[in-house]
C-alpha positions as CSV (number, residue, x, y, z in Angstrom):
1,M,-63.2,3.8,-50.5
2,S,-66.8,5.4,-48.7
3,K,-67.4,8.8,-48.9
4,D,-66.7,9.0,-45.3
5,E,-62.9,7.0,-45.7
6,S,-62.3,9.9,-48.6
7,E,-62.9,12.6,-46.5
8,Q,-61.1,11.4,-43.3
9,V,-58.1,10.9,-45.5
10,D,-58.3,14.4,-47.4
11,K,-58.5,15.7,-43.5
12,N,-55.4,13.7,-42.8
13,R,-53.6,14.9,-45.7
14,R,-54.4,18.6,-44.6
15,V,-52.9,18.1,-41.1
16,V,-49.7,16.8,-42.6
17,L,-49.6,19.9,-44.8
18,A,-50.0,22.2,-42.1
19,A,-48.0,20.3,-40.1
20,L,-45.2,20.5,-42.6
21,A,-45.5,24.5,-43.2
22,G,-45.5,25.1,-39.4
23,G,-49.0,26.8,-39.9
24,A,-52.4,26.9,-37.5
25,M,-53.4,23.4,-36.6
26,T,-56.3,21.8,-38.6
27,G,-58.5,18.8,-38.4
28,A,-57.6,16.4,-35.5
29,A,-54.7,18.6,-34.4
30,A,-57.1,21.5,-33.9
31,L,-59.5,19.7,-31.7
32,T,-56.6,18.6,-29.3
33,G,-55.4,22.2,-29.2
34,Q,-59.0,23.3,-28.6
35,Q,-59.1,21.0,-25.8
36,A,-55.6,21.9,-24.2
37,R,-56.7,26.0,-24.4
38,A,-59.7,25.3,-22.7
39,A,-57.9,23.0,-19.9
40,S,-55.2,25.8,-19.4
41,S,-57.3,28.4,-17.6
42,E,-57.7,25.8,-14.6
43,T,-53.7,25.6,-14.2
44,E,-50.7,28.0,-14.2
45,T,-49.5,27.0,-17.3
46,T,-50.6,28.5,-20.2
47,E,-50.6,26.7,-23.9
48,Q,-49.8,28.3,-27.2
49,S,-51.0,26.7,-31.0
50,A,-48.6,24.8,-32.9
51,S,-47.6,28.3,-34.7
52,S,-46.3,30.0,-31.8
53,S,-42.4,30.3,-31.8
54,I,-39.7,30.6,-28.5
55,D,-37.9,33.8,-27.9
56,L,-34.7,32.7,-26.2
57,S,-33.7,35.9,-25.2
58,K,-36.5,35.9,-22.5
59,N,-36.6,34.7,-19.0
60,G,-39.0,32.1,-17.9
61,M,-40.0,28.5,-17.9
62,Q,-41.2,26.7,-21.1
63,L,-42.2,23.2,-22.5
64,I,-42.3,22.4,-26.3
65,I,-43.9,19.3,-27.7
66,T,-40.8,18.4,-29.9
67,G,-42.4,14.8,-30.9
68,S,-45.9,13.2,-29.9
69,G,-45.9,10.2,-32.1
70,S,-44.8,6.4,-31.3
71,A,-42.2,3.9,-32.8
72,L,-43.7,3.3,-36.0
73,P,-43.6,6.2,-38.9
74,D,-46.3,9.0,-38.6
75,P,-46.3,11.8,-40.8
76,L,-48.8,13.7,-38.4
77,R,-46.5,13.2,-35.3
78,G,-42.7,13.1,-34.7
79,G,-40.6,10.7,-32.5
80,A,-41.9,11.3,-28.4
81,S,-39.8,13.9,-27.1
82,C,-39.7,17.5,-25.7
83,A,-37.5,20.3,-24.9
84,V,-37.7,22.5,-21.9
85,V,-36.3,26.1,-22.0
86,V,-35.2,27.7,-18.8
87,D,-33.9,31.1,-18.9
88,G,-32.7,30.4,-22.5
89,V,-31.2,27.3,-21.8
90,V,-32.6,24.4,-23.7
91,L,-32.8,20.7,-22.4
92,Q,-33.9,18.5,-25.1
93,F,-35.6,15.0,-23.8
94,D,-35.3,12.3,-26.6
95,C,-34.0,12.8,-29.9
96,G,-36.6,10.6,-32.3
97,R,-37.3,11.5,-36.1
98,R,-38.6,15.1,-36.6
99,V,-36.9,16.9,-33.4
100,L,-34.3,19.2,-34.9
101,E,-37.3,20.0,-37.8
102,N,-39.8,20.5,-34.7
103,L,-37.5,22.9,-32.8
104,M,-37.2,24.9,-36.3
105,L,-40.4,25.6,-36.7
106,V,-41.0,27.1,-33.1
107,G,-37.9,29.2,-34.0
108,I,-35.2,27.3,-32.0
109,N,-32.1,26.7,-33.9
110,P,-31.1,23.0,-32.7
111,M,-27.3,24.3,-32.4
112,K,-29.1,26.1,-29.5
113,I,-29.3,22.9,-27.4
114,D,-27.2,22.9,-24.2
115,H,-28.3,19.4,-22.5
116,L,-29.8,16.2,-24.0
117,F,-30.8,13.5,-21.9
118,F,-32.1,9.4,-23.0
119,T,-34.8,7.7,-21.4
120,H,-33.6,4.9,-23.2
121,M,-31.5,3.5,-26.0
122,H,-35.1,2.5,-28.4
123,F,-34.5,3.5,-32.2
124,D,-37.4,5.8,-31.7
125,H,-36.0,7.9,-29.1
126,I,-32.7,8.1,-30.6
127,A,-33.4,8.1,-34.4
128,D,-32.2,11.8,-34.9
129,Y,-29.4,11.8,-32.5
130,D,-26.4,10.8,-35.2
131,Y,-27.9,13.2,-37.8
132,F,-28.0,16.2,-34.5
133,M,-24.4,15.0,-34.0
134,I,-22.8,15.6,-37.6
135,S,-25.3,18.2,-38.5
136,N,-24.1,20.2,-35.5
137,W,-20.3,19.6,-36.3
138,I,-20.4,20.3,-39.7
139,A,-22.1,23.5,-39.1
140,G,-19.6,24.5,-37.1
141,R,-20.9,24.5,-33.7
142,Q,-18.1,25.4,-31.1
143,E,-19.9,24.9,-28.0
144,L,-20.4,21.8,-26.0
145,V,-23.6,19.7,-25.8
146,H,-23.7,17.8,-22.6
147,V,-25.3,14.4,-23.2
148,Y,-26.6,12.1,-20.4
149,G,-28.5,8.9,-20.7
150,P,-29.2,5.2,-18.9
151,K,-25.9,3.0,-19.3
152,G,-25.2,2.7,-22.7
153,T,-25.5,6.0,-23.6
154,E,-21.7,6.6,-24.3
155,R,-21.4,3.4,-26.0
156,M,-24.2,4.2,-28.4
157,S,-22.6,7.7,-29.2
158,E,-19.5,6.3,-29.8
159,G,-20.9,3.9,-32.1
160,A,-22.9,6.2,-33.7
161,L,-19.8,8.6,-34.6
162,R,-17.1,5.9,-35.5
163,Q,-18.9,3.1,-36.9
164,M,-22.2,4.7,-38.5
165,H,-20.9,7.4,-39.4
166,A,-16.9,6.5,-39.4
167,M,-17.1,7.6,-43.4
168,D,-18.7,11.6,-42.0
169,Y,-16.0,11.7,-39.4
170,D,-13.0,11.0,-42.4
171,F,-14.9,13.4,-44.2
172,V,-15.2,16.2,-41.9
173,H,-11.2,16.1,-40.8
174,E,-10.5,15.9,-44.5
175,I,-12.5,19.0,-45.7
176,L,-10.7,20.6,-42.4
177,T,-7.6,20.0,-43.7
178,Y,-8.0,22.2,-46.8
179,W,-10.3,24.9,-44.9
180,P,-10.0,28.4,-46.4
181,P,-7.1,29.8,-44.4
182,H,-8.9,33.4,-44.3
183,M,-12.4,31.8,-42.8
184,K,-11.6,32.1,-38.9
185,K,-14.8,30.2,-38.3
186,R,-14.5,26.3,-39.0
187,P,-15.9,22.9,-37.7
188,T,-13.6,21.8,-34.5
189,Q,-11.4,19.0,-34.8
190,E,-14.0,16.6,-32.9
191,P,-17.4,16.7,-32.6
192,P,-18.4,19.3,-29.7
193,F,-20.1,16.7,-27.7
194,K,-19.8,15.2,-23.9
195,V,-21.9,12.0,-23.3
196,K,-22.3,10.6,-19.9
197,D,-23.9,7.4,-18.6
198,V,-25.7,8.3,-15.4
199,S,-27.6,6.9,-12.5
200,P,-30.8,7.8,-10.5
201,G,-30.6,11.3,-8.5
202,V,-29.8,14.5,-9.4
203,I,-27.4,14.7,-12.8
204,L,-27.0,18.4,-13.4
205,E,-28.0,21.3,-11.1
206,T,-27.4,25.4,-12.2
207,D,-28.5,28.5,-10.4
208,S,-31.6,28.4,-12.5
209,F,-33.0,24.7,-12.6
210,K,-32.2,21.0,-11.3
211,V,-32.4,18.1,-13.3
212,S,-33.4,14.4,-11.8
213,C,-33.6,11.1,-12.9
214,L,-35.2,7.8,-12.0
215,H,-35.8,4.3,-12.9
216,T,-38.9,3.5,-15.0
217,D,-40.2,0.2,-16.1
218,H,-40.2,-0.4,-19.5
219,L,-37.5,-2.8,-20.5
220,P,-37.6,-6.3,-19.6
221,F,-34.0,-7.0,-19.1
222,P,-31.8,-6.3,-15.5
223,N,-29.1,-5.5,-17.5
224,M,-31.0,-2.5,-19.3
225,S,-32.2,0.7,-17.8
226,S,-34.5,3.3,-18.8
227,L,-35.3,6.5,-16.8
228,G,-37.7,9.6,-16.1
229,Y,-36.6,12.7,-15.3
230,R,-37.9,16.3,-13.8
231,V,-36.6,19.6,-14.2
232,D,-37.0,21.9,-11.2
233,S,-36.8,25.6,-11.4
234,D,-38.3,29.3,-9.8
235,Y,-41.0,29.1,-12.4
236,G,-42.6,25.4,-11.5
237,S,-41.4,22.1,-12.6
238,V,-42.2,19.6,-15.3
239,A,-41.5,15.7,-15.1
240,I,-41.2,13.4,-18.1
241,S,-41.8,9.6,-18.7
242,G,-39.9,8.1,-22.0
243,D,-41.4,4.8,-22.5
244,T,-42.7,3.1,-19.3
245,A,-45.7,1.2,-17.3
246,I,-46.7,2.6,-14.4
247,S,-43.7,2.9,-12.3
248,E,-42.7,4.0,-8.8
249,G,-39.9,5.9,-10.0
250,M,-42.5,8.5,-12.5
251,L,-45.2,8.4,-9.5
252,K,-42.1,9.8,-7.3
253,L,-40.6,12.3,-10.1
254,A,-44.1,14.0,-10.8
255,K,-45.3,14.2,-7.1
256,G,-46.7,17.7,-7.5
257,V,-45.3,19.0,-10.7
258,D,-46.8,21.7,-12.8
259,I,-46.8,19.4,-16.0
260,L,-46.6,15.6,-16.1
261,V,-45.5,14.7,-19.8
262,H,-46.1,10.9,-19.9
263,E,-46.2,8.3,-22.6
264,C,-49.8,6.6,-23.3
265,V,-49.4,4.4,-26.2
266,K,-51.6,1.4,-25.1
267,P,-55.3,1.7,-25.1
268,D,-57.4,0.4,-22.4
269,L,-58.8,-3.2,-22.7
270,G,-61.7,-3.0,-25.3
271,M,-61.1,0.1,-26.9
272,T,-60.1,-1.0,-30.0
273,P,-61.0,-3.4,-32.7
274,G,-59.8,-6.9,-32.2
275,G,-56.7,-8.0,-34.9
276,G,-53.7,-6.0,-33.0
277,K,-51.7,-6.6,-30.6
278,F,-53.0,-4.0,-28.4
279,S,-56.5,-5.1,-28.4
280,S,-54.8,-8.9,-27.0
281,K,-56.4,-9.5,-23.5
282,D,-52.6,-11.3,-23.0
283,F,-51.1,-7.9,-23.7
284,H,-53.3,-6.3,-20.4
285,S,-52.5,-9.4,-18.4
286,D,-50.1,-8.0,-15.2
287,K,-49.9,-12.0,-14.8
288,L,-48.6,-12.9,-18.2
289,M,-46.5,-10.1,-18.8
290,K,-44.6,-11.0,-15.4
291,K,-44.3,-14.4,-16.8
292,R,-42.8,-14.0,-19.9
293,P,-41.8,-9.8,-19.5
294,Q,-42.2,-7.7,-22.6
295,T,-41.8,-3.8,-22.7
296,G,-44.0,-1.8,-20.6
297,H,-46.3,0.6,-21.5
298,T,-49.2,2.7,-20.5
299,S,-52.7,3.3,-20.6
300,P,-55.4,5.8,-20.4
301,S,-57.0,4.2,-17.3
302,Q,-53.5,4.0,-15.7
303,L,-52.5,7.2,-16.7
304,G,-55.0,9.3,-15.2
305,Q,-54.6,7.3,-12.2
306,L,-51.1,8.0,-11.7
307,A,-51.5,11.6,-12.2
308,A,-54.3,11.7,-9.6
309,D,-51.8,9.8,-7.2
310,A,-49.2,11.9,-7.7
311,G,-51.2,15.2,-7.7
312,V,-50.1,16.8,-10.7
313,K,-51.4,20.1,-12.1
314,K,-51.8,19.4,-15.8
315,L,-51.2,16.0,-17.3
316,I,-49.9,15.6,-21.0
317,A,-50.2,12.6,-22.9
318,Y,-47.6,11.5,-25.5
319,H,-46.3,8.9,-27.4
320,L,-49.5,8.1,-29.2
321,A,-50.4,5.6,-31.7
322,P,-51.2,6.0,-35.5
323,Y,-54.9,5.4,-35.1
324,T,-55.9,8.2,-37.4
325,S,-53.4,9.1,-39.3
326,V,-52.8,8.4,-43.1
327,P,-53.8,5.2,-44.2
328,A,-50.1,4.0,-45.2
329,A,-49.4,4.8,-41.5
330,V,-52.6,2.9,-40.0
331,E,-51.3,0.1,-42.6
332,M,-47.9,-0.3,-41.2
333,S,-48.7,-0.3,-37.6
334,S,-51.3,-2.7,-38.1
335,L,-49.9,-5.8,-36.5
336,Y,-50.1,-3.9,-32.8
337,L,-53.2,-1.8,-33.6
338,G,-55.3,-3.4,-36.0
339,P,-58.1,-1.6,-38.3
340,S,-58.4,1.9,-37.0
341,P,-61.0,2.7,-34.5
342,G,-61.5,6.2,-36.1
343,P,-61.3,9.6,-34.7
344,A,-63.6,8.7,-31.2
345,I,-60.6,7.0,-29.7
346,W,-59.2,10.2,-28.8
347,A,-62.2,11.5,-26.7
348,E,-62.3,7.8,-25.2
349,F,-58.5,8.1,-24.1
350,S,-59.5,11.9,-22.6
351,A,-62.1,10.5,-20.8
352,A,-60.7,7.8,-19.4
353,M,-57.5,9.9,-18.2
354,K,-60.3,12.3,-16.9
355,K,-62.4,9.6,-14.8
356,K,-59.4,9.0,-13.1
357,Y,-58.2,12.6,-12.7
358,S,-60.0,15.7,-12.3
359,G,-57.1,17.9,-13.8
360,P,-56.7,19.2,-17.1
361,V,-55.9,16.8,-19.5
362,V,-54.0,17.2,-23.0
363,L,-53.6,15.3,-25.8
364,A,-49.9,16.3,-27.5
365,E,-49.4,17.7,-30.8
366,D,-46.2,18.2,-32.3
367,R,-44.9,21.9,-31.5
368,M,-47.8,22.4,-28.7
369,I,-45.7,25.4,-26.2
370,F,-46.3,25.9,-22.8
371,D,-45.6,28.7,-20.3
372,I,-44.9,27.7,-16.9
373,K,-45.5,30.3,-14.0
374,K,-45.8,30.3,-10.4
């Protein structure tokens, strides 16, 4: 290993330790945080560092990046997900790995999640859902968690509880049988979750906010759906994609929003060294993709164009691949990414988006917080 490579590994390790400790951002994480803060003055949203926290007792609207990474493990990034807090009500979008820990690190008890929305059922977007269900149940949560998602969400939830965690289900009922009589608080008889498959349209509306969803282009099978979401309130608006290629659904959801949070896992052709699927010309050929459909994803240039077409006020790119993570993460993802292109890849991502879109661009990091104000 060369001296430069050794220094980069040490830098990556320091970033991991800082992230796990919930401290200030360093290394690559600090760079993107500085970019976000510089851009924030151009819009009506402001960004806080990964060491900031949320006060659920205060009114307002905030966005928290609860995971900025992609499908394969990356110790620098949790699974792509975010939370929107409106007047203390917590709306969680997707529940991949490290979501619960990232919420805790910004001061939110996961038992305070009021509504959970799924974009689709791929493993990296549901990885911590079963853990969330069981941990909330055994911790004595009393209030219902309302869960929404495309067709298959109810089936997935039932399978997680009755099959994957059949032993835990029986175990909780057993401990309830012998629960100390003097303790009034105890786990509920059944997990406090109400799950519903939803279709495009307005799926939740209160006096404080409205949540809408539309179909997006990710899954190649006609009987499977993926969704994007939009949250509107008196404070502003946020649109959130799951995994998707450029889609009419996200264009409509993103029209005029204060913040668009959108996946950007696919590089533009030529950005990365050869050897991985993402660098293949076939992977970037619309003609071939239609001939042999695969999962749809979005590149920086495509995302910049979408943000411009939708007239969004700020663009946040998430679902980012582990191009500059620790060596083991880069190696595990090499089938798709090939060898690491080095830290310069992030400047290329930003430049490609900014070539199409004149507004502020943020490359997401875990636990970034954005205030949204009219």
